[in-house]
C-alpha positions, 0 to 999 in steps of 0.5 A: 018798086019805089025810086027817086023819081016818085013824087012822095016816096013811101020808103022808111026814112033812114037819115044819114050825113055825108061829107065832100070837098069841092072847089076848095070848100067842105060840104055836109049833106043830109040824105035819106032813102028815096033820093038819088045817091044817098050814100055819097055824092055820086061820081057823075054829079061830082064830075059835072060840078067840077067840069062846069066850074072849070068851063064857066069861071065867071058865072052870072045870071040864072042857073037851074039845077034840074032834078036836084035831089038833096041839093048838092049841085045847086048848093055848091054853085051858089057857094062858088058863085054867090051872085048867081040866081040859083033854082033847085027843082025836083019832083020828089018832095022828100028830096026837096025837104032835104035840099032845104035843110042842106042849103041852111046847113051849108050857109047858103041863102037866097036860092029858090027850091021848088017842086016841078016835073021837069022845068014845067014850073020854071019861068024863062029865060035862063042862062044855065041848066045843069042836070044829072037826069033820072035815067031809070025813068026812061028815054022819054022823060030824059029827052023831055028834060032836054027839050024843056031846057031848050025852050027855057034857055035864052040865046047863048044859054047852056045845058050841061048833062052828065050821063054814062056811056053805057046808059045812052050817052052817045044817043043822048048826044046825037039827040041834043045835036038835033035840038041845040045849035051846038052840042059836044062832049067836053069831058069824060071820065070813068065811063061818064060823059059831060055834054055841053049844049048851047042854044 
């Protein structure tokens, strides 16, 4: 069965447009079949964005939106903090095409959008990695994302993860605590946990 972690989804196109307002800014995103959360900005990503913006009111340096989908996380952070060096990365070509369209539609320039399996194509060091990981692919892929983030982040760099409690948040937290200097839940709502892990 096809899913959003495919390199080249074969599902028939069904383009739609969704709207959301975050950080006092209105955004419009084009979505399609074969990408994650195509009918609305999912609650987990929304909570991740709002939590990190509150936790990091003055962001500088390099931010990676890992598993960017159609691009909302990276695009919103670039609008909120224009001086950030933002890179959106995903394995899904259809998602990346949408992310490029959405960057233009939301007047966001000077960001990088590239295909990568995890962080393989990313050059470190980076300051922030944000991810709503592809849980359906299984623990091995998700934990590889965590390990790659640990390798790419500079000393003091931060990984932010959103994951549902029922989909393995407690075990993910325990694993992150073995990889990072510090890892803890900094927000939780409606069954979603936001985990902050610091190198």
